[in-house]
N, C-alpha and C positions, 0 to 999 in steps of 0.2 A: 541600537544607538551606541555610538562610540564616544566616550568621554576622554579627552586628552589631558584634562586638568584634574589632578588628584591631590588633595591636601589632607594629610594626617591630622586628626583632632585628638588633643589630650583632654580626657574627661576629668573634671575636678570634683571634689567632694561637694562644693557649693553649687554644682550643676544639678544635684539630685533633689527630687521631691521627697516628701515624708514616706513614700512607699518604696523608695530606693531606685526609682527610674529617673533618667534625665528628664527634667521638666520641659514640657513642650515649648514654653517661651524661650528657654535656653537654646533649643534646637535652631531657632531663627538666628541666633548669634553664630552658630556653627555655619549656617548658610552665608551669613555676612562674611565670615572668614574665608569661605570658599570663593565668593565673588571677588573679594579683594585679591586673593591669591591668583585667580584667573587673570585679572587686570594686570597684575605685576608680571605674569608670565608672558603676556603678549606685548608688553612694553617695558624694555629694560630701564627706561627713564621714568617709570611710573612714580608719581608723587601724590600722596594723599591730599596734600594742601592744594594741588591744582586740579583735582578730579573734577570733571565736567559732566557727571551723571549722578542722578539721584534715584533711589528706589521709590517707585510710585504704586506698585502693586506686587503682592506676593500671596501665594496660596500654597498650602502644604497638606500633604496626606501623610498620616502616621500609620505605618504598617505593623511595626513591631517595636516593643519597648527597647530603649537603649539603657544598658546597665553600666555601672562603674567599671566592671571588669572587661567590657567589650573593647575591641580594637577596631576603631572606625576611621573612615575617611569621607570627605566630601568631594564628590565628583561634579564638575561644572562644564557646561558647554553653552555656546550661543546657538539658539535655534533660528533666529531671524533678526534682521536689522531693518527697521522701517525708516521713515524720514527723520523722526525725532525720538524713536524708541528702540530699545534693544530687549528682545525676549530671550531669557535664559532658562535652561532646565538644569536642575541639580538633584542629586540624590545622596543620601548617606548610606554607605555600604559597610557591612561587617567584613573586615579584611580577612578573617579566618574562614568564614562560611560562604562569603560572597552574597549573603542575603541582603536585600534592600530593606533598610529600616524605615526610610522616609523618602518622599520626593517633594520637590518644591519647584514651582513655576514662578518666575519673577519678571517684572518689566521695569527697566530702567529708562529714565527720560534724560535726554540731553538737557543740561542746565547751565545757564549763564549766571554765575554768582553775582556779578556786578549789577545786572539789570533785574535779577531774580525772576527770570522768565525761562521758558523752555527754549531749546535751541536745536538746530539740525545736527545730526550725528555726522562727524567729519569723515571725509574720504580716507584720511589716514587711519582712523580707527577701523573702518570697514576693511581696509587692506590688511591691517595687523590681525584682525580676527580671521579673515579668509586664509592668510598665510599659516596661522597657528592651527586652525581646524583642518587644513588640508595636508599638513606635514606628517 
């Protein structure tokens, strides 16, 4: 599987649990960062204030602890776009060893902020994803 989006993550002291590993809850924030980075890569006019998608499902597998001294990145790709949903795959990779530390499968739903209801994923978004993933 090829991941065209790669965002370097800076690990902070506050990310660590009492054992010295990055807390599993914090890892979800790394995946959030990766998702937003992906959206900004496919759309040069990306604006967080006008985003029309919300996270509705996420599942994560933790393969190896992340330590403060690790050099990591989040890689992100879109697997599938449905009528009202976007399925994304992500992984956290150690940049030095290439080891996969964690994987995450997420589903975003199209969302209309005014009506507070789900909405259809636009053809424009579909094209931007297709263009990015095929480049």
